[in-house]
ZALUMFI-129255 format. One record per residue: x, y, z of N, C-alpha, C in turn; residue number from 1; residue in three letters. Coordinates in pm, 1 decimal, padded with zeros to 6 digits. Each point is the difference from the previous one (the first is absolute). Last residue first. Layout:
REM ZALUMFI-129255
        n_x        n_y        n_z       ca_x       ca_y       ca_z        c_x        c_y        c_z   num   residuo
          X          Y          Z          X          Y          Z          X          Y          Z   NUM       ALA
...
***
This chain:
REM ZALUMFI-129255
        n_x        n_y        n_z       ca_x       ca_y       ca_z        c_x        c_y        c_z   num   residuo
    00859.7    02320.7   -00594.8    00031.6    00087.9    00104.9    00020.4   -00056.4    00113.0   169       PHE
    00221.3   -00203.6   -00415.6   -00121.8    00013.9    00047.3    00008.3    00096.2    00093.5   168       LEU
    00209.1   -00181.5   -00479.3    00002.4    00091.6    00096.7   -00121.6   -00040.1    00076.2   167       SER
    00289.6   -00282.3   -00412.6   -00097.5    00066.4    00076.8    00010.2    00113.0    00071.9   166       PHE
    00140.0   -00410.9   -00366.8    00085.6    00067.5    00086.4   -00139.3    00107.7    00001.5   165       TYR
    00080.4   -00534.0   -00159.0   -00115.4    00107.2    00056.6    00099.6    00088.4    00032.5   164       LEU
    00080.0   -00434.1   -00315.0    00067.4    00119.5    00091.1   -00090.1    00087.8    00028.7   163       VAL
   -00074.4   -00507.1   -00183.0   -00042.9    00095.3   -00008.7    00097.0    00093.6    00089.8   162       TYR
    00003.7   -00442.1   -00365.5    00046.4    00100.4    00107.5   -00034.2    00092.0   -00001.0   161       LYS
   -00184.5   -00452.3   -00244.2   -00010.6    00124.5    00021.0    00102.6    00075.8    00103.9   160       LEU
   -00132.8   -00473.4   -00365.5    00094.3    00051.8    00170.3   -00041.5    00138.3   -00039.5   159       CYS
   -00270.3   -00378.9   -00287.6    00074.3    00091.6    00007.7    00069.3    00072.2    00162.3   158       THR
   -00266.0   -00461.1   -00297.2    00083.9    00040.2    00097.7    00031.0    00143.1    00004.3   157       TYR
   -00328.1   -00176.5   -00406.8    00038.9   -00032.4    00082.6    00045.4    00068.8    00129.4   156       GLY
   -00096.8    00086.4   -00481.0   -00078.2   -00084.2    00060.0    00042.7   -00115.4    00107.6   155       THR
    00181.9    00461.5   -00185.5   -00159.5    00037.1   -00049.8   -00080.4   -00171.1    00058.6   154       PRO
    00508.0    00200.4    00179.9   -00070.5   -00097.4   -00062.2   -00142.7    00004.5   -00005.4   153       SER
    00519.3    00279.9    00093.1   -00136.5    00021.2    00011.3   -00075.8   -00137.8   -00131.5   152       TYR
    00411.7   -00033.7    00297.1   -00014.0    00041.1   -00099.5   -00152.0   -00009.0   -00000.8   151       PRO
    00250.8    00066.6    00445.4   -00000.1   -00084.2   -00067.6   -00069.5    00051.2   -00145.2   150       SER
    00062.4    00311.9    00349.5    00122.8   -00105.8    00060.2   -00017.1   -00141.7   -00100.7   149       CYS
   -00136.2    00529.8   -00084.4   -00073.9   -00104.1   -00002.8    00126.7   -00098.8    00045.9   148       ASN
   -00189.7    00454.9    00224.3    00125.7   -00062.0   -00065.7   -00044.9   -00143.7   -00051.7   147       ILE
   -00244.1    00515.1    00227.8    00014.9   -00144.2   -00090.5    00097.5   -00071.0   -00042.8   146       ILE
   -00048.2    00419.9    00380.0    00039.6   -00032.4   -00140.9   -00009.1   -00132.8    00008.3   145       GLU
   -00281.2    00412.9    00237.7    00092.6   -00168.8    00044.9    00048.5   -00043.2   -00155.8   144       THR
   -00144.9    00485.9    00314.9    00005.8   -00042.1   -00162.1    00011.0   -00131.7    00072.7   143       VAL
   -00248.0    00372.9    00334.3    00130.9   -00038.4   -00061.6   -00014.8   -00041.9   -00154.1   142       GLY
   -00275.5    00046.9    00528.7    00020.5    00069.5   -00163.2    00137.8   -00011.2   -00064.8   141       ARG
   -00349.3   -00169.7    00459.7    00128.0   -00011.3   -00062.4   -00035.9    00079.7   -00130.4   140       ALA
   -00316.5   -00063.7    00414.2    00069.0    00132.1   -00103.5    00099.3   -00048.4   -00079.7   139       SER
   -00033.0   -00367.2    00303.1   -00123.2    00084.8    00019.9    00071.0    00137.7   -00045.1   138       ARG
    00191.0   -00475.6    00049.9    00009.1    00094.5   -00137.6   -00089.5    00110.6   -00013.9   137       PHE
    00042.3   -00316.1    00335.0    00102.2    00043.1    00046.3    00049.0    00061.4   -00144.8   136       ALA
   -00480.4   -00053.4    00032.8    00090.6   -00041.5    00113.5    00099.5    00034.4   -00007.7   135       GLY
   -00227.4    00088.9   -00427.5   -00084.4   -00062.3    00143.3    00127.1   -00030.1    00086.3   134       THR
   -00018.1    00309.4   -00517.4    00048.9   -00126.5    00074.4   -00063.3    00000.9    00120.5   133       GLY
    00099.5    00271.1   -00503.9   -00027.3   -00006.9    00135.7   -00010.0   -00122.7    00076.1   132       GLY
    00139.7    00126.7   -00474.0   -00104.2    00099.3    00036.6   -00044.1    00003.6    00129.6   131       THR
    00448.1   -00110.9   -00306.7   -00066.7   -00045.5    00093.1   -00128.7    00084.8    00058.3   130       ILE
    00223.2   -00048.8   -00531.3   -00015.1    00062.2    00100.9   -00048.9   -00069.0    00126.0   129       SER
    00318.3   -00179.0   -00422.1   -00092.5    00043.3    00063.1   -00025.6    00081.8    00081.5   128       LEU
    00401.6   -00157.7   -00384.0   -00075.0    00046.8    00167.9   -00139.8    00036.2   -00001.4   127       GLU
    00407.2   -00345.6   -00257.5   -00103.9    00078.0   -00028.9   -00042.4    00062.6    00156.3   126       ARG
    00352.6   -00394.2   -00290.7    00021.1    00077.5    00085.4   -00115.6    00144.9   -00018.4   125       SER
    00037.2   -00322.5   -00339.1    00089.6   -00108.6    00081.0   -00070.9    00091.4    00150.9   124       ASN
   -00300.4    00044.5   -00412.9    00086.8    00057.8    00042.1    00084.5   -00054.5    00076.9   123       VAL
   -00403.9   -00135.9   -00143.6    00119.1   -00094.6   -00096.3    00113.9    00108.5    00072.8   122       LEU
   -00423.7    00118.7    00159.5    00064.2   -00153.9    00065.6    00073.5   -00070.0   -00076.4   121       MET
   -00188.1    00527.5    00087.1    00060.5   -00074.2   -00140.4    00108.2   -00145.0    00014.8   120       PRO
   -00411.4    00284.0    00339.3    00132.3   -00107.5    00026.2    00004.3   -00013.8   -00167.1   119       ASP
   -00255.2    00417.1    00279.4    00015.9   -00049.7   -00083.6    00088.7   -00109.4   -00017.6   118       ARG
   -00290.7    00096.4    00429.0    00064.7    00058.2   -00060.6   -00012.7   -00070.0   -00167.7   117       GLY
   -00008.5   -00048.1    00620.7   -00091.0    00038.0   -00146.4    00066.9    00070.5   -00110.1   116       LEU
    00003.6   -00271.1    00553.7    00096.1    00014.2   -00118.2   -00075.3    00055.1   -00158.1   115       VAL
   -00027.0   -00052.4    00601.4   -00096.0    00004.9   -00112.0    00110.8    00044.1   -00096.7   114       ALA
    00011.9   -00309.8    00494.8    00089.6    00132.1   -00080.7   -00080.8   -00036.6   -00130.9   113       VAL
   -00041.3   -00208.2    00578.4   -00017.2    00004.2   -00175.3    00057.1    00155.9   -00061.6   112       SER
   -00029.2   -00361.1    00480.0   -00016.6    00115.2   -00066.4    00010.4   -00029.5   -00132.7   111       SER
    00032.8   -00359.5    00289.1   -00118.9    00138.4    00078.8    00022.8    00124.2   -00100.9   110       GLY
    00458.6   -00250.7    00108.7   -00124.5   -00079.3    00012.5   -00099.2    00081.0    00027.6   109       LYS
    00457.6    00132.3   -00112.2   -00108.3    00088.3   -00016.5   -00154.3   -00090.5    00030.6   108       TYR
    00416.2   -00206.5    00076.4    00049.6    00122.9    00105.4   -00162.7    00097.6   -00036.7   107       ARG
   -00040.5   -00515.3   -00146.8    00134.4    00085.3    00035.3   -00025.1    00095.8    00054.7   106       GLY
   -00426.4   -00231.1   -00274.6    00129.7   -00040.0    00097.4    00087.9    00095.8    00012.8   105       GLU
   -00387.9    00068.9   -00254.5   -00047.7   -00100.4    00070.3    00120.3   -00086.3    00112.4   104       THR
   -00125.9    00497.1   -00352.0    00087.6   -00107.8    00063.4   -00005.8   -00078.4    00114.7   103       PHE
   -00200.1    00282.7   -00471.8   -00040.6   -00048.8    00143.0    00085.0   -00107.3    00037.4   102       TYR
   -00001.9    00344.2   -00443.8    00048.9   -00124.3    00087.2   -00000.6    00038.2    00128.5   101       PHE
   -00278.7    00166.2   -00469.1    00039.6    00013.4    00143.4    00063.6   -00093.5    00064.1   100       ILE
   -00089.6    00233.3   -00515.5   -00024.9   -00099.3    00066.9    00042.5    00009.8    00154.5    99       VAL
   -00073.5    00176.9   -00558.8   -00062.5    00031.2    00145.5   -00010.5   -00136.2    00077.7    98       ASN
    00168.7    00161.6   -00519.7    00059.0   -00066.3    00134.0   -00049.6    00084.2    00126.5    97       LEU
   -00044.9   -00031.0   -00599.1   -00007.1    00092.2    00114.7   -00028.4   -00085.6    00109.4    96       TYR
    00336.2   -00124.3   -00392.6   -00118.8   -00034.2    00077.3   -00051.8    00101.7    00056.7    95       LEU
    00236.0   -00123.1   -00500.9    00035.5    00096.1    00121.6   -00123.7   -00020.0    00133.3    94       VAL
    00267.2   -00069.0   -00543.1   -00052.5   -00075.5    00114.8   -00010.5    00041.7    00133.4    93       ARG
   -00082.4    00307.4   -00453.4    00097.3   -00076.2    00064.1   -00021.2   -00064.5    00104.0    92       ASP
   -00352.6    00218.1   -00332.6    00163.9    00019.4   -00039.9    00135.4   -00080.0    00065.1    91       ALA
   -00432.9    00081.4    00195.8   -00050.1   -00085.6   -00139.5    00124.0    00024.5   -00089.2    90       LEU
   -00128.0   -00054.0    00526.3    00062.5    00082.6   -00072.5    00003.4   -00031.2   -00134.9    89       ASP
   -00142.0   -00180.2    00453.3   -00072.2    00102.9   -00007.3    00074.6    00120.9   -00087.3    88       ALA
   -00069.6   -00503.5    00184.1    00081.8    00063.4   -00030.5   -00049.3    00129.8   -00070.1    87       LEU
   -00071.7   -00199.0    00488.1   -00079.1    00032.8   -00096.1    00122.2    00027.8   -00119.0    86       ALA
   -00090.8   -00213.9    00566.9    00078.8    00084.6   -00121.8   -00050.3   -00005.0   -00141.1    85       ALA
   -00092.4   -00059.2    00596.0   -00024.4    00009.4   -00137.2    00103.4    00074.7   -00115.4    84       ILE
    00062.2   -00261.6    00548.5   -00073.3    00123.7   -00090.0   -00039.1   -00022.1   -00143.8    83       GLY
    00335.5   -00195.5    00474.7   -00152.6   -00018.7   -00065.9   -00057.9    00146.1   -00070.8    82       GLN
    00440.9   -00271.3    00284.7   -00036.6    00104.0   -00076.0   -00095.1   -00049.6   -00103.4    81       GLY
    00148.4   -00178.7    00497.6   -00031.5   -00020.2   -00135.9   -00011.6    00095.6   -00085.1    80       ARG
    00357.0   -00206.4    00407.7   -00151.1    00069.8    00025.2   -00048.2   -00009.4   -00149.8    79       GLY
    00465.5   -00187.7    00175.8   -00026.2    00090.3    00050.3   -00216.9    00095.3    00002.3    78       LEU
    00337.6   -00508.7   -00076.8   -00074.3    00116.6   -00025.2   -00033.5    00084.4    00114.4    77       THR
    00459.6   -00296.0   -00168.1   -00119.0    00019.4    00132.6   -00111.8    00093.0   -00070.9    76       PRO
    00251.2   -00241.4   -00382.7    00070.7    00075.5    00080.2   -00155.9    00040.6    00098.0    75       SER
    00061.6   -00308.5   -00416.4   -00025.8   -00089.6    00154.2    00026.5    00144.0    00084.1    74       LYS
    00012.3    00125.2   -00452.7   -00139.6   -00031.9    00029.0    00010.9   -00063.4    00143.0    73       PRO
    00418.6    00339.5   -00092.0   -00041.3   -00147.9   -00007.4   -00159.4   -00002.1    00021.9    72       ASP
    00238.7    00406.1    00091.3   -00065.6   -00046.5   -00191.9   -00051.4   -00109.4    00007.9    71       ARG
    00008.3    00219.8    00494.0    00100.9   -00060.8   -00106.6   -00095.5    00035.6   -00117.9    70       GLY
   -00283.2    00073.3    00383.0    00129.6    00062.3    00033.9    00136.3   -00025.4   -00104.4    69       VAL
   -00567.8   -00004.5   -00136.3    00097.2   -00061.3    00077.0    00151.6    00102.7    00019.6    68       THR
   -00591.2   -00045.2   -00188.0    00121.5    00112.9    00055.5    00128.5   -00102.0    00087.4    67       VAL
   -00437.4   -00198.9   -00367.1    00051.2   -00004.3    00140.3    00134.0    00145.8    00007.9    66       ARG
   -00492.3    00032.8   -00294.7    00176.1   -00010.2    00028.6    00036.7   -00038.8    00121.1    65       ASP
   -00448.0    00096.7   -00266.6    00007.7   -00043.0    00146.1    00138.5   -00050.4   -00000.9    64       ASP
   -00345.6    00304.4   -00381.6    00124.2   -00077.2    00065.7    00017.5   -00067.0    00104.0    63       ALA
   -00297.0    00177.8   -00452.7    00004.1   -00000.8    00103.0    00096.7   -00111.1    00054.5    62       VAL
   -00095.6    00269.7   -00467.4    00008.0   -00109.3    00048.3    00014.8    00016.4    00143.3    61       VAL
   -00152.4    00176.2   -00562.1    00026.2    00076.5    00156.5   -00001.4   -00207.8    00098.9    60       VAL
    00090.9    00243.5   -00511.4   -00045.5   -00131.0    00052.9    00031.2    00072.3    00113.9    59       ILE
    00021.7    00357.0   -00342.7   -00129.0   -00063.2    00048.1   -00002.0   -00153.4    00101.7    58       GLY
    00383.9    00068.5   -00412.2   -00089.8    00110.9    00097.5   -00150.7   -00043.4    00031.6    57       PHE
    00413.4   -00233.9   -00273.8   -00088.3   -00056.3    00159.4   -00073.8    00116.0    00024.7    56       ASN
    00332.4    00059.7   -00287.7    00063.8   -00008.8    00150.6   -00126.1   -00032.2    00051.6    55       THR
   -00047.6    00021.1   -00470.8    00164.5   -00066.3    00041.7    00066.3   -00032.4    00139.7    54       PRO
   -00556.2   -00017.2   -00182.7    00096.8    00069.1    00035.2    00133.6   -00043.4    00007.7    53       SER
   -00421.0   -00302.1   -00090.6    00074.0    00097.5   -00076.7    00094.7    00055.9    00006.2    52       SER
   -00214.1   -00143.6    00365.6    00059.4   -00121.7   -00035.1    00018.0    00044.9   -00165.9    51       PHE
   -00238.8    00325.1    00293.5    00150.4   -00075.1    00037.2    00059.1   -00065.0   -00059.7    50       SER
   -00382.5    00256.9   -00146.8    00074.6   -00045.7   -00013.5    00129.9   -00046.8    00043.7    49       ILE
   -00418.5    00094.5    00207.4   -00050.6   -00048.4   -00128.4    00140.3   -00051.9   -00111.6    48       ASN
    00074.5    00052.6    00568.2   -00089.9    00062.1   -00095.0    00015.0   -00071.4   -00155.7    47       ALA
    00019.2   -00204.4    00524.5    00073.7   -00011.1   -00124.6   -00110.3    00153.1   -00066.3    46       LYS
    00065.6   -00311.9    00545.0   -00026.3    00090.4   -00096.8    00054.1    00039.9   -00131.9    45       GLY
    00146.9   -00289.2    00399.1   -00141.4    00043.4   -00001.6   -00092.3    00055.2   -00077.7    44       VAL
    00475.6   -00321.5    00132.7   -00071.5    00106.7   -00134.0   -00110.1    00033.1    00090.9    43       PRO
    00442.1   -00165.5    00286.2   -00146.6   -00047.4   -00070.0   -00076.1    00073.2   -00088.4    42       PHE
    00470.2   -00178.7    00285.2   -00067.5    00167.7   -00058.7   -00094.3   -00036.7   -00063.4    41       VAL
    00250.1   -00317.2    00290.0   -00030.0    00098.9    00058.5   -00089.9    00119.3   -00046.1    40       THR
    00137.7   -00600.4   -00030.0   -00023.7    00135.7   -00081.0   -00022.0    00122.6    00125.9    39       GLN
    00118.6   -00470.7    00015.0    00067.1    00107.1    00095.6   -00013.0    00120.5   -00075.2    38       GLY
    00015.2   -00379.7   -00363.1    00015.4    00024.3    00161.9    00008.1    00057.0    00090.4    37       GLU
   -00110.9    00192.2   -00471.4    00073.0   -00128.6    00031.8   -00077.9   -00038.7    00124.0    36       GLY
    00078.0    00501.1   -00160.6   -00093.1   -00105.3   -00082.3    00084.5   -00115.2    00088.0    35       SER
    00138.8    00450.1    00098.0   -00130.9    00033.4   -00102.8   -00065.9   -00127.9   -00045.8    34       VAL
    00308.7    00176.7    00455.0    00011.2   -00124.1   -00097.7   -00172.6    00018.7   -00083.7    33       ILE
    00442.3    00245.9    00330.4   -00178.9    00056.7   -00090.8    00013.3   -00145.3   -00087.3    32       ASP
    00265.6    00214.6    00452.9    00015.0   -00159.8   -00034.7   -00129.3    00014.3   -00117.0    31       GLN
    00292.5    00351.6    00268.7   -00119.3   -00031.8   -00041.3    00024.8   -00085.3   -00115.0    30       VAL
    00338.4    00255.1    00412.4   -00027.9   -00053.8   -00094.4   -00112.3   -00075.8   -00032.5    29       TYR
    00245.4    00434.5    00288.9   -00066.8   -00162.8    00009.4    00002.2    00033.9   -00140.2    28       PHE
    00180.3    00385.5    00307.8    00069.7   -00062.5   -00069.0   -00104.9   -00146.5   -00025.2    27       GLU
    00014.8    00583.7    00217.9   -00042.2   -00147.1    00007.5    00007.2   -00083.8   -00090.0    26       VAL
    00170.8    00473.5    00241.0   -00031.6   -00044.3   -00104.8   -00005.7   -00120.9    00026.8    25       ILE
   -00080.8    00528.1    00190.8    00019.4   -00165.3    00024.9    00007.6   -00071.8   -00136.9    24       LYS
   -00036.7    00546.2    00352.1    00020.9   -00114.4   -00128.6    00029.9   -00136.0   -00001.7    23       PHE
   -00280.4    00396.4    00294.3    00120.4   -00105.1    00001.6   -00020.0   -00073.8   -00132.5    22       LYS
   -00140.5    00560.9    00174.3   -00006.7   -00158.1   -00062.1    00077.8   -00104.8    00021.7    21       PRO
   -00123.0    00432.3    00273.3    00109.1   -00040.7   -00071.2   -00029.1   -00162.0   -00055.7    20       THR
   -00281.8    00360.8    00280.7   -00038.0    00032.7   -00155.5    00137.6   -00040.3   -00112.8    19       THR
   -00349.3   -00085.9    00467.0    00120.7   -00099.6   -00052.7    00007.5    00088.1   -00128.9    18       SER
   -00403.2    00023.5    00293.6    00104.0    00071.2    00092.8    00152.1    00010.5   -00095.1    17       LYS
   -00394.9   -00217.3   -00147.5    00001.8    00143.1   -00041.9    00108.0    00066.5    00101.5    16       LYS
   -00041.8   -00446.0   -00008.4    00036.7    00050.0   -00117.0    00008.4    00164.3   -00008.7    15       LEU
   -00187.1   -00267.2    00375.7    00149.5    00018.2   -00038.5    00059.3    00039.0   -00086.6    14       LYS
   -00518.5   -00036.6    00038.3    00071.4    00126.8    00075.1    00163.4   -00006.7   -00021.6    13       LYS
   -00189.3   -00338.0   -00236.3   -00006.9    00146.0   -00062.2    00041.8    00114.2    00107.4    12       PHE
   -00055.5   -00487.5    00155.6    00108.0    00043.8   -00064.2    00020.5    00104.5   -00124.7    11       TRP
   -00321.5   -00063.1    00313.1    00135.3   -00012.0    00042.4    00086.0    00018.2   -00079.4    10       LYS
   -00432.3   -00072.8   -00199.8   -00014.7    00125.1    00045.2    00171.7    00057.8    00102.4     9       GLU
   -00124.6   -00465.3   -00198.9    00084.9    00113.7   -00048.9   -00003.4    00144.4    00013.1     8       VAL
    00103.9   -00494.3    00250.3   -00137.4    00093.6   -00042.2    00039.0    00125.5   -00079.7     7       PRO
    00326.7   -00437.6   -00014.2   -00010.3    00101.8    00098.6   -00140.9    00115.9   -00044.5     6       GLU
    00035.6   -00537.9   -00098.1    00066.7    00142.1   -00080.0   -00028.9    00091.0    00159.3     5       ALA
    00015.3   -00537.7    00044.4   -00097.5    00083.0   -00014.5    00075.7    00156.9   -00035.8     4       ALA
    00160.0   -00474.3   -00119.8    00025.7    00066.3    00134.1   -00099.3    00095.2   -00048.4     3       LYS
   -00072.7   -00446.2   -00236.8    00106.8    00113.9   -00008.3   -00005.5    00116.3    00122.4     2       PRO
   -00063.5   -00624.2   -00020.3   -00067.2    00131.3   -00028.0    00064.0    00147.4    00012.8     1       MET
***
């Protein structure tokens, strides 16, 4: 059972007294499986041009990926990456990505952090926004770098390294 979060009112009163942000860096890996055994990504919608478009424009998926300590799929689980993604560019293979990372183990157990943005998934390293969080990530603002740690695979397994750079008040 996750520990109870500090009551919001108490946290907010402390926040008003503090003007110095705390800067943090958090690193983890996401095990993304789009088909086969242990599948974690499932299509839920498509546009009438999705399969004739060179970028599969309009395909929408929902994911519930494992978040792990290391890149190895057998690495200990830290939590889940739960969200929605849509292929949203007619010219390039780009995702609109909206994901919440919920931590079920470790230092951040019971906390979550939200990531949102344009994800050109074939680029090895890209940047998305951190838009907020709960628990240890309450009021988080910053960016996350996503790095492909395995080649992009449209029909199987992909490992992604996330490095979160953010500030908290």
